[in-house]
C-alpha positions in Angstrom: 0.0 0.0 0.0 1.4 3.3 -0.9 0.9 6.7 0.9 0.6 8.5 -2.6 -0.6 7.6 -6.0 2.9 8.1 -7.4 4.9 5.0 -7.8 8.0 6.5 -6.3 9.6 3.1 -5.6 10.7 3.2 -9.4 12.5 6.4 -8.7 16.1 5.3 -8.1 19.0 7.4 -9.1 22.6 6.5 -9.8 25.2 8.8 -8.5 25.3 11.2 -11.6 21.6 11.8 -11.6 21.5 12.2 -7.7 24.3 14.7 -7.8 22.5 16.7 -10.5 19.5 17.1 -8.3 21.5 18.1 -5.3 23.9 20.3 -7.5 27.1 18.6 -6.3 29.8 16.6 -8.1 29.9 12.7 -7.8 32.8 12.8 -5.4 31.0 15.4 -3.2 27.9 13.2 -3.1 30.0 10.1 -2.2 31.5 12.1 0.7 28.1 13.1 1.9 26.7 9.6 1.6 29.5 8.3 3.7 29.4 11.0 6.3 25.7 11.6 6.8 24.9 8.3 8.5 21.8 8.0 6.2 21.2 4.5 4.6 21.7 4.5 0.9 20.4 1.5 -1.0 22.6 -0.6 -3.3 21.4 -1.8 -6.7 22.2 -5.4 -5.5 19.8 -4.9 -2.6 16.9 -4.5 -5.1 18.0 -6.7 -7.9 19.9 -9.8 -7.0 23.1 -10.0 -9.2 23.1 -6.3 -10.1 26.3 -4.3 -9.3 26.7 -3.2 -5.8 26.5 0.5 -6.7 24.6 3.2 -4.8 21.1 4.0 -5.9 19.4 7.1 -4.3 15.7 7.4 -3.5 14.0 10.8 -3.5 13.5 10.6 0.2 17.1 10.0 0.6 18.2 12.9 -1.4 15.9 15.3 0.7 17.5 13.8 3.9 20.9 14.5 2.5 19.9 18.1 1.5 18.7 18.6 5.2 21.9 17.0 6.5 24.1 19.3 4.3 22.3 22.4 5.7 22.8 21.1 9.2 26.5 20.9 8.7 26.7 24.4 7.5 27.6 23.4 4.0 25.1 25.7 2.4 24.0 29.3 3.2 20.7 29.5 5.0 18.2 32.2 5.9 18.6 34.0 9.2 16.9 31.9 11.9 13.8 33.3 13.5 12.9 35.5 10.6 9.7 33.7 9.8 8.9 32.3 6.3 9.5 34.1 2.9 6.3 34.0 1.1 6.1 33.4 -2.7 3.0 33.6 -4.8 3.1 32.0 -8.2 0.5 33.9 -10.2 -0.6 35.2 -13.5 -4.0 36.0 -14.9 -3.7 33.3 -17.7 -3.8 29.5 -17.8 -1.3 27.6 -19.7 1.8 29.5 -18.8 3.4 26.9 -16.5 2.3 28.3 -13.3 1.6 25.1 -11.4 4.7 23.4 -12.8 6.8 26.4 -11.7 5.3 26.3 -8.2 6.0 22.5 -7.8 9.5 22.6 -9.4 10.5 25.7 -7.3 9.3 24.0 -4.1 11.2 20.8 -5.1 14.4 22.5 -5.9 14.4 25.0 -3.0 14.0 21.8 -0.8 17.0 20.1 -2.4 19.0 23.2 -1.9 18.3 22.9 1.9 15.4 25.2 2.4 12.3 23.8 4.4 9.4 24.5 1.8 5.7 24.3 2.1 3.6 24.4 -1.1 -0.1 25.5 -0.6 -2.3 24.7 -3.6 -4.9 27.5 -4.2 -6.2 26.3 -7.3 -9.5 24.2 -7.4 -8.1 22.3 -10.4 -5.6 20.9 -7.8 -2.9 20.2 -10.4 -0.1 21.0 -7.9 -1.7 18.4 -5.6 -1.8 15.8 -8.3 1.9 16.5 -9.4 2.9 15.7 -5.7 1.1 12.4 -5.7 -2.5 13.0 -4.6 -5.8 12.5 -6.2 -8.4 15.0 -5.0 -11.3 13.4 -6.7 -11.4 10.0 -4.8 -12.7 9.3 -1.4 -11.4 7.3 1.6 -13.7 4.4 0.6 -11.9 4.1 -2.7 -8.3 4.0 -1.2 -8.1 0.2 -1.1 -9.1 -0.1 -4.7 -6.1 1.9 -5.7 -3.8 0.2 -3.4 -3.2 3.3 -1.4 -3.5 4.3 2.3 -6.0 6.9 3.5 -3.0 9.3 3.5 -3.2 9.4 -0.3 -6.7 10.9 -0.1 -7.4 14.6 0.1 -9.9 15.2 3.0 -9.2 18.8 4.1 -7.6 21.8 2.2 -6.4 25.3 2.8 -10.1 26.1 2.6 -10.8 24.1 5.8 -8.1 26.1 7.7 -8.8 29.5 6.4 -12.7 29.3 6.6 -12.4 28.5 10.3 -10.1 31.3 10.8 -12.4 33.8 9.1 -15.5 32.4 10.8 -14.0 32.7 14.3 -12.7 36.2 13.6 -9.0 35.3 13.8 -8.2 38.2 11.5 -9.7 40.7 13.9 -8.4 39.5 17.3 -4.6 40.0 17.2 -4.3 36.1 17.4 -6.3 35.9 20.8 -9.0 33.5 19.7 -11.7 32.4 22.0 -12.1 29.0 20.5 -9.7 26.6 19.0 -9.0 26.7 15.2 -8.9 23.6 12.8 -5.4 21.9 13.3 -3.2 21.8 10.2 -1.4 18.8 11.3 -3.6 16.3 9.4 -4.0 18.6 6.5 -0.3 19.0 5.7 0.9 16.3 3.3 4.4 15.1 3.2 4.7 13.1 -0.1 8.6 12.5 0.2 8.8 12.2 4.0 9.5 14.7 6.6 12.7 16.0 4.9 10.9 16.7 1.6 8.7 19.6 0.6 5.4 19.6 2.3 2.0 20.3 0.8 -1.5 21.8 1.7 -3.6 20.2 -1.0 -6.6 21.4 -2.9 -9.8 20.0 -4.4 -12.9 21.2 -6.1 -14.3 22.5 -2.8 -11.5 25.1 -2.5 -13.9 27.4 -4.4 -15.9 27.8 -1.3 -12.9 29.7 0.2 -13.7 32.5 -2.4 -17.1 33.0 -0.8 -15.9 32.9 2.7 -13.4 35.6 2.0 -16.0 37.7 0.1 -18.5 37.5 2.9 -16.0 38.4 5.5 -15.5 41.7 7.2 -12.6 44.2 7.4 -9.7 44.0 5.2 -10.4 40.9 3.3 -7.4 41.0 1.2 -5.2 40.7 4.2 -6.9 37.4 5.6 -4.1 35.2 4.4 -1.3 37.4 5.5 -2.9 37.5 9.0 -3.3 33.7 9.0 0.4 33.2 8.3 1.2 35.9 10.9 -0.9 33.8 13.4 0.8 30.6 12.5 4.3 32.2 12.7 3.2 33.5 16.3 2.4 29.9 17.2 -1.4 30.6 17.3 -2.5 28.0 14.6 -2.6 24.5 15.9 -0.5 22.0 13.9 1.0 24.8 11.9 4.3 26.2 13.1 5.0 28.5 10.2 8.5 29.3 11.7 9.6 25.8 10.9 9.5 26.7 7.2 11.9 28.9 5.4 9.6 29.4 2.4 5.8 29.2 1.6 4.8 28.9 -2.0 1.1 29.6 -3.1 0.1 28.1 -6.4 -2.6 30.6 -7.4 -5.6 30.1 -9.7 -5.3 31.5 -13.2 -8.2 33.9 -12.7 -8.8 37.2 -10.9 -10.2 36.3 -7.5 -10.2 37.1 -3.7 -8.0 34.0 -3.2 -5.3 35.3 -5.6 -5.6 38.8 -4.1 -5.1 37.5 -0.5 -2.0 35.4 -1.7 -0.6 38.6 -3.4 -1.1 40.6 -0.2 0.6 37.9 2.0 3.7 37.6 -0.3 7.2 38.9 -0.4 7.7 37.8 -4.0 5.3 37.3 -6.9 6.7 34.9 -9.5 4.8 35.3 -12.8 5.4 32.7 -15.5 4.9 34.2 -18.8 4.3 32.1 -21.8 5.8 34.0 -24.6 2.6 35.0 -26.5 0.6 38.2 -26.5 -2.3 36.9 -24.2 0.2 36.1 -21.4 1.8 39.5 -21.5 -1.7 41.0 -21.2 -2.2 38.8 -18.1 1.2 40.2 -16.7 -0.1 43.7 -17.2 -3.2 42.9 -15.3 -1.3 41.2 -12.5 1.0 44.3 -12.2 -2.1 46.4 -11.8 -3.6 44.3 -9.0 0.0 44.3 -7.2 -0.2 48.1 -7.5 -3.6 48.4 -6.1 -2.9 46.2 -3.2 0.3 48.1 -2.4 -1.7 51.3 -2.5 -4.4 50.2 0.0 -2.5 48.0 2.2 1.1 49.2 2.1 2.6 45.9 1.1 5.0 45.7 -1.6 5.9 42.2 -3.0 8.7 42.1 -5.5 7.6 40.9 -9.0 9.8 38.2 -10.7 9.0 37.4 -14.4 10.0 34.0 -15.6 9.5 33.4 -19.4 8.2 30.0 -20.2 7.6 27.8 -23.4 10.7 29.3 -25.1 11.4 28.0 -28.5 13.7 30.0 -30.6 12.5 28.6 -33.9 9.0 30.0 -33.4 8.8 33.5 -35.0 6.5 35.0 -32.3 9.1 34.3 -29.5 11.2 37.1 -30.7 8.4 39.5 -30.8 7.3 38.6 -27.3 10.8 39.0 -26.1 10.9 42.4 -27.4 7.7 43.2 -25.5 9.2 41.8 -22.2 12.2 44.0 -22.7 10.3 46.9 -21.0 10.3 44.8 -17.9 13.9 43.7 -18.1 14.8 44.6 -14.5 12.1 42.1 -13.4 13.1 39.1 -15.6 14.9 36.1 -14.5 18.4 35.5 -16.1 17.1 32.3 -17.8 14.0 30.9 -19.4 12.1 27.6 -19.3 12.1 25.9 -22.7 9.0 24.4 -24.3 8.9 20.7 -23.7 6.4 17.9 -24.2 7.5 16.3 -21.1 5.7 18.6 -18.7 2.1 17.3 -19.2 3.4 13.7 -18.6 4.6 14.6 -15.1 1.0 15.2 -14.1 0.0 11.8 -15.5 2.6 10.1 -13.3 1.9 12.2 -10.2 5.7 13.0 -10.0 7.4 16.3 -10.8 9.5 16.2 -14.0 12.7 16.9 -12.2 12.2 13.8 -10.2 11.4 11.8 -13.2 14.2 13.1 -15.5 16.9 14.7 -13.2 19.5 15.4 -16.0 17.1 16.6 -18.5 17.1 20.3 -19.9 13.9 21.4 -18.2 15.3 20.1 -14.9 18.5 22.2 -15.3 16.5 25.2 -16.4 14.2 25.1 -13.2 17.4 24.5 -11.0 18.9 27.7 -12.5 15.5 29.5 -11.8 15.5 28.1 -8.2 19.1 29.3 -7.5 18.0 32.8 -8.6 15.2 32.7 -6.2 17.5 31.2 -3.5 19.7 34.2 -3.8 16.8 36.6 -3.6 15.4 34.8 -0.4 18.7 35.1 1.3 19.1 38.7 0.4 15.6 39.4 1.6 16.0 37.7 5.0 19.3 39.3 5.5 17.9 42.8 4.8 14.9 41.9 7.1 17.4 41.0 10.0 19.1 44.4 9.6 16.0 46.3 10.2 
C-alpha cells in the first residue's frame, strides 16, 4: 500500500543523476553519503546479481539536503525571521504556473530550504503533481492500493474558513475557541525532509465565498493567518519551521489570488511567450499596485519566461515586448517541452522523473536565482 498515488519506488538514481538534483559533483555526493549516516540502498539490494552501486531514492536525497544544511555546507536564511512567502500567479492559464510552483518548491528543498507548497487552485494540479488524487474518497483508497494518507480530505479552505468565521483576523491572534489543526491537512509526499503540501480539491472554491463574505480588510486574511501561524497561534502549523511558503494561485482574478498577493514577499509570474500572457502580466501588475496602495505591502515581482522555442517567430516579438520589464526578468528561461504534461499523469514532478533533462536544469537555475533573492531578503529583514 502506497501513501501517494505516485509509484516512487521506481525512482532510483545513480550517483550522476542524484548529484545533478543536489547540485554537487559525484565525489562530493559520495562524501555526503559516507558522512551523513543515512542509509543508501545498493542496486544489488533491489535486484539480485546487479552491481553493488549506490542508488538514491528521492526521500534519501531530501534527507541528504537537510543534513548538508545542518552541517553548515550551504548558506541558509537568518533563523527566526519567519517564512519568506512566494505567490506564483498570473491571470492566464497554460503558462506553466503550477509546474513552476511545484518545481520551485522541489528545488529549494533540495537546496536545503524547508518549503511548504499551498495549492490554491481548485483544479488541484499541484496536488496531483505531488502524488495525490483530489477526486477520490477514503472508501476508494483500497481499490487503488493506497492508504488513506493518499486521499485529500481537507484543504487550505478548511483552515482559512475556520479562521475567518472565528474572527481570527480581527483579534490579534487571541482566539476564544480553537481553530482547525493543520497537522492532518499538511501532506508529506517525500517524507519529513521533503517539501510539504497543503492540498486542494474542487471544494476550494468555497474559500472565495468565505473571503467575499468576510468583514474588514479581506485581502489581508491570508497574511494574517500566516502571521498567526508564525506566532504559534494556529494548531498544527508552526510557520516558523518553514523557510519558504509557496502559493500556487488560480489563473483567474479572485479574492483567493488577491489574498495570496497581499501575503507575499515575492510574486513569480510565469509568462508564456505569447501576446495573451503579456496582457495577463499587465493585469497582474495592476493588481499588485492596487494592493500596495491600499495595504502598504509591496511584494517584489519576478517574471519567468516559459515555453521558449527559438524557432518560433512570435518568440522574438514577445521577447521584445518583455524587454520593457528587463529589471524584473529572470536571467534564464524555461524551454518548451512535451515532457511537462506527462509529469501530471505520473503524479511525479518532471525533475524527479528526469533529473538530468534540460527542463530540470533550467528550473534548478531559476530556483538558484530565487534562493539568492530569499537570502538577500531575509538578511535585509534582519538588519532592520
